[in-house]
ROSE-4610 file (N, C-alpha, C; in Angstrom, 1 decimal, always signed):
// ROSE-4610
residu = [M/M/M/S/S/S/E/E/E/T/T/T/D/D/D/H/H/H/P/P/P/G/G/G/G/G/G/A/A/A/A/A/A/G/G/G/G/G/G/E/E/E/A/A/A/V/V/V/R/R/R/A/A/A/V/V/V/V/V/V/A/A/A/A/A/A/Q/Q/Q/L/L/L/G/G/G/R/R/R/P/P/P/P/P/P/R/R/R/A/A/A/M/M/M/R/R/R/R/R/R/V/V/V/A/A/A/H/H/H/L/L/L/C/C/C/S/S/S/C/C/C/G/G/G/L/L/L/P/P/P/D/D/D/V/V/V/V/V/V/E/E/E/T/T/T/A/A/A/P/P/P/R/R/R/L/L/L/P/P/P/D/D/D/G/G/G/T/T/T/P/P/P/F/F/F/P/P/P/T/T/T/L/L/L/Y/Y/Y/Y/Y/Y/L/L/L/T/T/T/C/C/C/P/P/P/R/R/R/A/A/A/A/A/A/A/A/A/A/A/A/V/V/V/G/G/G/R/R/R/L/L/L/E/E/E/S/S/S/G/G/G/G/G/G/L/L/L/M/M/M/R/R/R/Q/Q/Q/M/M/M/N/N/N/E/E/E/R/R/R/L/L/L/A/A/A/A/A/A/N/N/N/P/P/P/D/D/D/L/L/L/A/A/A/A/A/A/R/R/R/Y/Y/Y/A/A/A/A/A/A/A/A/A/H/H/H/D/D/D/D/D/D/Y/Y/Y/L/L/L/R/R/R/R/R/R/R/R/R/D/D/D/S/S/S/T/T/T/E/E/E/H/H/H/L/L/L/P/P/P/G/G/G/D/D/D/P/P/P/G/G/G/V/V/V/G/G/G/G/G/G/M/M/M/P/P/P/G/G/G/R/R/R/V/V/V/K/K/K/C/C/C/L/L/L/H/H/H/A/A/A/L/L/L/V/V/V/A/A/A/H/H/H/S/S/S/L/L/L/A/A/A/A/A/A/G/G/G/P/P/P/A/A/A/V/V/V/N/N/N/P/P/P/L/L/L/G/G/G/D/D/D/E/E/E/A/A/A/L/L/L/S/S/S/L/L/L/L/L/L/P/P/P/D/D/D/W/W/W/G/G/G/A/A/A/G/G/G/G/G/G/P/P/P/C/C/C/V/V/V/E/E/E/V/V/V/P/P/P/R/R/R/P/P/P/G/G/G/G/G/G/P/P/P/P/P/P]
num = [1/1/1/2/2/2/3/3/3/4/4/4/5/5/5/6/6/6/7/7/7/8/8/8/9/9/9/10/10/10/11/11/11/12/12/12/13/13/13/14/14/14/15/15/15/16/16/16/17/17/17/18/18/18/19/19/19/20/20/20/21/21/21/22/22/22/23/23/23/24/24/24/25/25/25/26/26/26/27/27/27/28/28/28/29/29/29/30/30/30/31/31/31/32/32/32/33/33/33/34/34/34/35/35/35/36/36/36/37/37/37/38/38/38/39/39/39/40/40/40/41/41/41/42/42/42/43/43/43/44/44/44/45/45/45/46/46/46/47/47/47/48/48/48/49/49/49/50/50/50/51/51/51/52/52/52/53/53/53/54/54/54/55/55/55/56/56/56/57/57/57/58/58/58/59/59/59/60/60/60/61/61/61/62/62/62/63/63/63/64/64/64/65/65/65/66/66/66/67/67/67/68/68/68/69/69/69/70/70/70/71/71/71/72/72/72/73/73/73/74/74/74/75/75/75/76/76/76/77/77/77/78/78/78/79/79/79/80/80/80/81/81/81/82/82/82/83/83/83/84/84/84/85/85/85/86/86/86/87/87/87/88/88/88/89/89/89/90/90/90/91/91/91/92/92/92/93/93/93/94/94/94/95/95/95/96/96/96/97/97/97/98/98/98/99/99/99/100/100/100/101/101/101/102/102/102/103/103/103/104/104/104/105/105/105/106/106/106/107/107/107/108/108/108/109/109/109/110/110/110/111/111/111/112/112/112/113/113/113/114/114/114/115/115/115/116/116/116/117/117/117/118/118/118/119/119/119/120/120/120/121/121/121/122/122/122/123/123/123/124/124/124/125/125/125/126/126/126/127/127/127/128/128/128/129/129/129/130/130/130/131/131/131/132/132/132/133/133/133/134/134/134/135/135/135/136/136/136/137/137/137/138/138/138/139/139/139/140/140/140/141/141/141/142/142/142/143/143/143/144/144/144/145/145/145/146/146/146/147/147/147/148/148/148/149/149/149/150/150/150/151/151/151/152/152/152/153/153/153/154/154/154/155/155/155/156/156/156/157/157/157/158/158/158/159/159/159/160/160/160/161/161/161/162/162/162/163/163/163/164/164/164/165/165/165/166/166/166/167/167/167/168/168/168/169/169/169/170/170/170/171/171/171/172/172/172/173/173/173/174/174/174/175/175/175/176/176/176]
x = [+1.0/+0.0/+0.8/+0.4/+1.1/+0.9/+1.5/+1.6/+0.3/-0.7/-2.0/-3.1/-3.1/-4.0/-5.2/-6.1/-7.8/-8.1/-7.9/-8.4/-10.1/-10.6/-12.2/-13.0/-12.1/-13.0/-12.4/-13.3/-13.1/-12.0/-11.7/-11.0/-9.4/-8.5/-7.4/-6.5/-4.9/-4.0/-4.4/-4.2/-4.3/-5.5/-6.6/-7.9/-7.8/-7.4/-6.9/-6.1/-4.9/-3.9/-4.7/-5.7/-6.1/-7.3/-8.2/-8.7/-7.8/-6.8/-6.0/-5.6/-5.1/-4.7/-5.7/-7.0/-7.9/-8.2/-7.8/-8.3/-7.3/-6.0/-4.7/-4.7/-5.4/-4.9/-3.6/-3.0/-1.7/-1.4/-0.2/-0.1/+0.1/+0.1/+0.3/+2.1/+2.6/+4.2/+4.5/+5.4/+5.7/+4.5/+3.4/+2.4/+2.6/+2.4/+2.5/+1.5/+0.3/-0.9/-2.2/-3.5/-4.2/-4.4/-4.2/-4.0/-5.7/-6.3/-7.7/-8.8/-10.1/-11.1/-12.1/-12.5/-13.7/-14.7/-15.8/-17.3/-17.8/-17.7/-18.0/-17.3/-16.4/-15.6/-14.5/-14.0/-13.0/-11.5/-10.6/-9.4/-9.5/-9.0/-8.9/-7.6/-6.9/-5.5/-4.8/-3.4/-2.5/-1.3/-0.6/+0.6/+1.7/+2.8/+4.1/+5.0/+5.9/+7.4/+8.2/+9.2/+10.1/+10.9/+10.9/+11.7/+11.1/+11.4/+10.7/+11.7/+10.9/+11.9/+13.1/+13.7/+14.9/+15.7/+15.1/+16.1/+15.7/+15.3/+15.1/+14.4/+14.4/+13.6/+12.3/+11.2/+9.8/+9.2/+9.1/+8.9/+7.4/+6.4/+5.0/+5.0/+4.6/+4.2/+2.7/+1.6/+0.3/-0.2/-0.6/-0.8/-2.4/-3.1/-4.7/-4.8/-5.7/-5.9/-7.1/-8.2/-9.5/-9.6/-10.0/-10.0/-10.8/-12.1/-13.1/-12.3/-11.7/-11.2/-10.1/-9.2/-8.0/-8.8/-9.9/-10.3/-10.9/-11.6/-12.2/-11.2/-10.2/-8.8/-8.2/-8.2/-7.7/-8.5/-9.7/-10.5/-10.2/-10.1/-9.5/-8.4/-7.4/-6.0/-6.2/-7.2/-7.4/-8.0/-8.7/-9.4/-8.8/-7.4/-6.4/-6.5/-6.9/-6.9/-5.5/-4.5/-3.2/-2.6/-2.9/-2.2/-2.8/-4.0/-4.5/-3.9/-3.7/-3.1/-1.9/-0.9/+0.5/+0.4/-0.7/-0.7/-1.1/-1.8/-2.3/-1.0/-0.3/+0.9/+2.0/+2.1/+3.1/+2.9/+1.4/+0.8/+0.3/+0.6/+0.0/+0.8/+1.5/+2.5/+2.1/+0.8/+0.3/-0.2/-0.5/-0.8/+0.5/+1.4/+2.8/+3.5/+3.2/+3.7/+2.9/+1.5/+0.8/+1.0/+1.4/+1.8/+3.2/+4.1/+5.5/+5.2/+4.2/+4.3/+3.7/+2.8/+2.2/+3.4/+4.3/+5.4/+6.3/+6.4/+7.0/+6.5/+5.1/+4.6/+4.6/+4.5/+4.9/+6.2/+7.0/+8.5/+8.7/+8.2/+8.3/+7.7/+6.3/+5.5/+6.6/+6.9/+7.6/+9.1/+9.7/+10.8/+10.7/+9.6/+9.4/+9.3/+9.4/+9.4/+11.0/+11.4/+12.6/+13.1/+14.3/+14.7/+15.5/+15.0/+15.7/+16.2/+17.6/+18.3/+17.5/+17.7/+17.0/+15.5/+14.9/+13.5/+12.8/+11.7/+11.2/+10.3/+10.0/+9.2/+8.0/+7.3/+5.8/+4.8/+4.2/+3.1/+3.6/+4.8/+5.4/+5.7/+5.4/+5.4/+7.1/+7.5/+6.8/+6.5/+7.2/+7.2/+6.0/+5.5/+4.3/+3.5/+2.5/+1.7/+1.6/+2.2/+2.4/+1.5/+1.2/+0.3/-0.8/-1.9/-3.2/-3.3/-3.2/-3.2/-2.8/-1.4/-0.6/-1.1/-1.5/-1.8/-3.4/-4.1/-5.5/-5.4/-4.4/-3.9/-3.4/-2.7/-2.1/-3.1/-4.1/-5.0/-6.1/-6.2/-6.9/-6.4/-5.0/-4.3/-3.9/-3.5/-3.3/-4.5/-5.6/-6.7/-6.6/-8.0/-8.1/-7.4/-7.1/-6.1/-4.9/-4.2/-2.9/-2.3/-2.8/-2.8/-3.5/-3.5/-4.5/-4.9/-3.8/-4.2/-5.1/-4.5/-5.1/-6.6/-6.5/-8.1/-9.1/-8.5/-9.1/-9.8/-8.7/-9.2/-10.2/-10.2/-11.0/-12.7/-12.7/-13.9/-14.5/-13.8/-14.3/-14.7/-14.5/-14.7/-16.2/-16.8/-17.9/-17.3/-18.5/-18.0/-18.0/-16.7/-16.5/-17.2/-17.4/-17.8/-19.3/-20.0/-21.5/-22.1/-21.5/-22.4/-21.8/-21.4/-20.8/-19.2/-18.8/-17.3/-17.1/-15.9/-15.5/-14.8/-14.8/-14.1/-15.1/-14.9/-15.7/-14.7/-15.3/-14.6/-14.3/-13.3/-13.1/-13.8/-14.7/-15.3/-14.3/-14.4/-13.5/-13.7/-13.0/-13.5/-14.0/-14.3/-14.8/-14.5/-15.0/-14.8/-15.5/-15.1/-16.0/-17.3]
y = [-1.1/-0.1/+1.3/+2.4/+3.6/+4.3/+5.3/+5.8/+6.6/+6.5/+7.2/+6.5/+5.1/+4.2/+4.1/+4.1/+4.3/+2.7/+1.8/+0.4/+0.4/-0.4/-0.4/+1.0/+1.9/+3.3/+3.7/+4.6/+5.4/+6.6/+7.2/+8.4/+7.9/+8.5/+8.2/+9.4/+9.5/+10.1/+11.4/+12.5/+14.0/+13.9/+13.6/+13.7/+12.7/+11.7/+10.9/+11.7/+12.3/+13.1/+14.3/+15.0/+16.2/+15.6/+14.4/+13.8/+13.9/+13.1/+12.9/+14.1/+15.0/+16.6/+17.1/+16.9/+17.6/+16.9/+15.6/+15.0/+15.3/+15.2/+15.6/+17.1/+18.2/+19.5/+19.9/+19.2/+19.4/+18.2/+18.5/+17.4/+16.3/+14.9/+13.8/+13.5/+13.0/+12.8/+11.4/+11.5/+9.8/+9.0/+9.4/+8.5/+7.7/+6.4/+5.4/+5.1/+4.6/+4.3/+4.3/+4.0/+4.0/+2.4/+2.2/+1.0/+0.5/+1.2/+0.9/+2.2/+1.7/+2.4/+2.6/+3.5/+3.9/+3.2/+3.2/+2.7/+3.8/+5.1/+5.9/+6.0/+5.3/+5.1/+6.1/+6.8/+7.6/+6.7/+7.2/+6.6/+6.8/+5.9/+6.3/+5.7/+5.1/+4.6/+4.8/+5.5/+5.2/+4.4/+4.1/+3.5/+4.4/+4.4/+5.3/+4.8/+5.4/+5.0/+4.8/+3.8/+4.0/+5.2/+5.9/+7.1/+8.3/+9.6/+10.8/+11.3/+12.3/+12.3/+12.7/+13.6/+14.0/+12.8/+11.6/+10.3/+10.1/+10.8/+10.6/+9.3/+8.5/+7.4/+7.7/+7.0/+7.6/+6.3/+5.9/+4.7/+4.1/+5.1/+4.9/+4.3/+2.9/+2.6/+3.0/+2.8/+2.9/+4.0/+5.3/+6.2/+6.4/+6.5/+6.8/+8.5/+8.6/+10.1/+10.3/+9.7/+10.1/+10.5/+12.1/+12.6/+12.1/+11.6/+10.9/+9.6/+9.1/+7.8/+8.2/+9.3/+9.7/+10.0/+10.8/+11.4/+10.1/+9.0/+8.1/+7.2/+7.0/+6.6/+6.9/+8.5/+9.3/+9.3/+9.1/+8.9/+7.6/+6.4/+5.2/+5.4/+6.4/+6.5/+7.1/+8.5/+9.1/+8.4/+7.4/+6.6/+5.8/+5.4/+4.4/+3.3/+2.9/+1.6/+1.1/+2.0/+1.7/+1.0/+1.8/+1.2/-0.4/-0.2/-1.7/-3.0/-2.5/-3.5/-3.6/-2.6/-2.7/-4.0/-4.0/-4.5/-5.9/-6.2/-7.4/-8.0/-7.2/-7.6/-8.3/-7.5/-8.0/-9.3/-9.7/-10.6/-11.8/-11.8/-12.8/-13.1/-14.1/-14.5/-14.7/-15.5/-15.7/-14.3/-13.3/-12.1/-11.6/-11.5/-11.0/-11.7/-12.8/-13.7/-13.2/-12.8/-12.5/-11.1/-10.4/-8.9/-8.7/-9.6/-9.5/-10.2/-11.2/-11.6/-10.5/-9.7/-8.5/-7.5/-7.5/-6.5/-7.1/-8.5/-8.9/-8.8/-8.9/-8.7/-7.1/-6.4/-5.0/-4.7/-5.2/-4.8/-5.6/-7.0/-7.6/-6.6/-6.1/-5.1/-4.0/-3.5/-2.3/-2.6/-3.6/-4.0/-4.7/-5.1/-5.4/-4.3/-3.1/-1.8/-1.5/-1.1/-1.1/-1.3/-2.1/-2.4/-1.3/-1.0/-0.1/-0.6/-0.2/-0.8/-0.3/-1.5/-1.0/-1.4/-1.0/-1.2/-0.2/+0.4/+1.7/+1.7/+0.5/+0.2/+1.1/+0.8/+1.6/+1.3/+2.1/+1.8/+1.4/+1.2/+0.7/-0.8/-1.3/-3.1/-3.1/-4.3/-5.4/-5.5/-4.6/-4.9/-4.0/-3.0/-2.1/-1.5/-0.9/-0.1/+1.2/+1.9/+3.7/+4.5/+3.8/+4.7/+3.6/+4.1/+3.0/+3.3/+4.8/+5.1/+4.1/+3.9/+2.9/+1.6/+1.3/-0.3/-0.4/+0.6/+0.5/+0.5/+1.5/+1.7/+0.3/-0.1/-1.5/-2.5/-2.7/-3.8/-3.4/-2.3/-2.0/-2.4/-2.0/-2.2/-3.6/-4.7/-5.8/-6.8/-6.3/-7.2/-7.7/-8.4/-9.2/-10.3/-10.5/-11.4/-11.2/-10.0/-10.0/-9.2/-8.0/-7.3/-7.7/-8.3/-8.7/-7.2/-6.1/-5.2/-3.9/-4.1/-3.2/-3.6/-4.9/-5.3/-5.1/-5.3/-5.0/-3.8/-2.8/-1.6/-1.0/-1.4/-1.4/-1.8/-3.1/-3.5/-2.5/-1.6/-0.8/+0.6/+0.7/+2.0/+1.9/+3.3/+3.3/+3.2/+3.1/+3.1/+4.8/+5.1/+6.6/+7.0/+6.1/+6.5/+6.5/+6.0/+6.0/+7.4/+8.5/+9.8/+10.5/+9.6/+10.0/+10.7/+11.2/+11.4/+12.6/+12.4/+13.4/+14.7/+14.6/+16.0/+15.9/+17.3/+17.3/+16.8/+16.0/+15.3/+16.2/+16.4/+17.2/+16.8/+17.4/+16.9/+17.2/+16.1/+16.3/+17.4/+18.3/+19.3/+20.7/+20.5/+21.6/+21.8/+22.9/+23.0/+22.1/+21.7/+20.9/+21.3]
z = [+0.1/-0.2/-0.1/-0.6/-0.6/+0.7/+1.1/+2.4/+2.4/+1.9/+2.0/+1.7/+1.5/+1.0/+2.1/+1.7/+2.5/+2.4/+3.5/+3.1/+3.1/+2.0/+2.1/+1.6/+1.6/+1.1/-0.2/-0.8/-2.1/-1.9/-0.9/-0.7/-0.5/-0.9/-0.9/-1.2/-0.9/-1.3/-0.5/-1.1/-0.1/+0.6/+0.1/+0.9/+2.1/+2.4/+3.6/+4.6/+3.7/+4.7/+5.4/+4.4/+5.0/+6.1/+6.2/+7.2/+8.4/+8.2/+9.3/+9.8/+9.1/+9.5/+10.2/+10.0/+10.7/+11.9/+11.9/+13.3/+14.4/+13.9/+14.7/+15.2/+14.0/+14.2/+13.6/+13.1/+12.3/+11.6/+10.4/+9.4/+10.0/+9.3/+10.1/+9.8/+10.8/+10.6/+10.2/+8.9/+9.0/+8.2/+8.1/+7.9/+6.7/+6.6/+5.6/+5.1/+5.7/+5.4/+6.4/+6.4/+7.3/+7.6/+9.0/+9.6/+9.9/+10.3/+10.5/+10.3/+10.2/+9.9/+11.1/+11.4/+12.4/+12.0/+12.7/+12.3/+11.4/+11.5/+10.6/+9.2/+9.3/+7.9/+7.6/+8.5/+8.5/+9.5/+8.8/+9.5/+11.1/+12.0/+13.3/+13.8/+13.1/+13.3/+11.8/+12.1/+10.9/+11.3/+10.3/+10.6/+10.0/+11.0/+10.6/+10.1/+9.5/+9.4/+10.5/+10.6/+11.7/+11.7/+10.8/+10.9/+10.5/+11.1/+10.5/+9.2/+8.3/+7.2/+7.3/+8.8/+9.0/+9.4/+9.6/+10.1/+11.5/+12.2/+13.6/+13.8/+14.7/+15.2/+15.6/+15.1/+15.3/+16.0/+17.4/+17.9/+17.6/+17.5/+17.4/+16.1/+15.9/+14.6/+14.2/+15.3/+15.1/+15.8/+15.3/+16.0/+15.9/+17.1/+17.1/+16.9/+15.7/+15.2/+15.5/+16.1/+15.9/+17.4/+17.3/+18.3/+19.5/+19.3/+20.1/+20.8/+20.1/+20.4/+21.4/+21.0/+22.0/+23.2/+23.2/+24.5/+25.4/+25.0/+25.4/+26.1/+25.4/+25.9/+27.1/+27.0/+28.0/+29.3/+29.2/+30.1/+31.1/+30.4/+30.9/+31.6/+31.0/+31.6/+32.9/+32.9/+34.0/+35.2/+35.0/+35.7/+36.5/+36.2/+37.1/+36.3/+34.9/+34.3/+34.2/+33.9/+33.8/+34.9/+36.1/+37.6/+37.6/+37.5/+37.6/+36.6/+35.4/+34.6/+34.9/+35.4/+36.0/+37.0/+38.0/+39.1/+38.7/+37.6/+37.2/+36.4/+35.6/+34.8/+35.9/+36.9/+38.1/+38.7/+38.9/+39.5/+38.4/+37.2/+36.3/+35.5/+35.5/+34.6/+33.3/+33.1/+31.7/+31.2/+31.7/+31.3/+30.8/+31.5/+31.4/+30.0/+29.8/+28.6/+27.4/+27.4/+26.2/+26.0/+27.0/+26.7/+25.9/+26.4/+25.8/+24.3/+24.2/+22.9/+21.8/+22.6/+21.8/+21.4/+22.3/+22.2/+21.0/+20.9/+19.9/+18.5/+18.3/+17.3/+16.8/+17.8/+17.3/+16.7/+17.3/+16.8/+15.5/+15.3/+13.8/+13.0/+13.3/+12.2/+12.1/+12.9/+12.8/+12.0/+12.5/+11.8/+10.3/+9.9/+8.6/+7.5/+8.1/+7.3/+7.2/+8.5/+8.8/+9.9/+10.1/+11.3/+12.2/+13.1/+14.0/+15.3/+15.5/+16.8/+17.9/+19.1/+20.2/+20.3/+21.6/+21.7/+22.0/+21.2/+21.4/+23.1/+23.3/+24.7/+24.6/+23.2/+22.8/+24.0/+24.4/+25.7/+26.7/+27.0/+28.0/+27.9/+26.8/+26.6/+26.6/+27.1/+27.4/+29.0/+29.7/+31.0/+32.1/+31.2/+32.0/+31.0/+31.7/+30.8/+31.1/+30.0/+30.2/+29.1/+27.9/+27.4/+26.6/+27.0/+26.5/+24.9/+24.5/+23.3/+22.4/+23.0/+21.9/+21.8/+23.1/+22.9/+22.4/+22.4/+21.6/+20.1/+19.7/+18.4/+17.7/+18.6/+18.0/+18.0/+18.9/+18.7/+17.7/+17.5/+16.2/+14.9/+14.9/+13.8/+13.5/+14.6/+14.4/+14.6/+14.8/+15.2/+16.6/+16.9/+18.2/+18.5/+19.8/+20.4/+19.8/+20.0/+19.6/+20.8/+21.3/+22.4/+23.4/+24.7/+25.5/+26.3/+26.5/+27.3/+26.5/+25.1/+24.2/+23.8/+23.8/+23.5/+24.8/+25.9/+27.1/+27.1/+26.7/+27.0/+25.9/+24.5/+23.8/+24.1/+24.8/+25.3/+26.3/+27.0/+27.8/+27.0/+25.9/+25.3/+24.6/+24.2/+23.4/+21.8/+21.2/+19.7/+19.5/+19.4/+19.0/+17.7/+16.5/+15.4/+15.3/+16.4/+16.2/+16.0/+16.8/+16.0/+14.9/+13.8/+12.7/+12.6/+11.6/+11.2/+12.6/+13.1/+13.8/+13.7/+12.3/+11.5/+10.2/+9.5/+8.1/+7.0/+6.3/+5.3/+3.9/+3.2/+2.2/+1.2/+0.3/-1.0/-2.0/-2.8/-4.3/-4.8/-5.3/-6.3/-5.6/-4.2/-3.9/-2.3/-1.6/-0.3/+0.8/+1.9/+2.7/+2.9]
């Protein structure tokens, strides 16, 4: 796929970049492609390149772009979910092993594009939970049963696309 393909949708190229820019409030950085679509049909997760155009490593392979999704995940974070998850990781070897496997999956996906030395520790993986946004984005992009804590957080979230698009979609050949 090219950097701005929109899986399952008619929009592509600059239109997708414009939607993601509207969602983020700024142009997307190192965007390769849409990795997941919201129930409203717009992107909610994009895949980024392992490096920014200037060569700086960019550890976040999957980036949650929908402002409604990001706000909902933020509410889970502020409600103490990460602390609870960290306690469970420390006490449950099976959960810790599945979470470590999710980290391995993340690194395999990132390194299939470009191998970067070191471990980005995205979302706190593999030893702790530091950012639910990264874990939810990974779960959405990879699908169910890959990231157990990302899946768990997803199960606690409302359907952020149920109210329709989070941003105005530019119409081809005219103003939005």
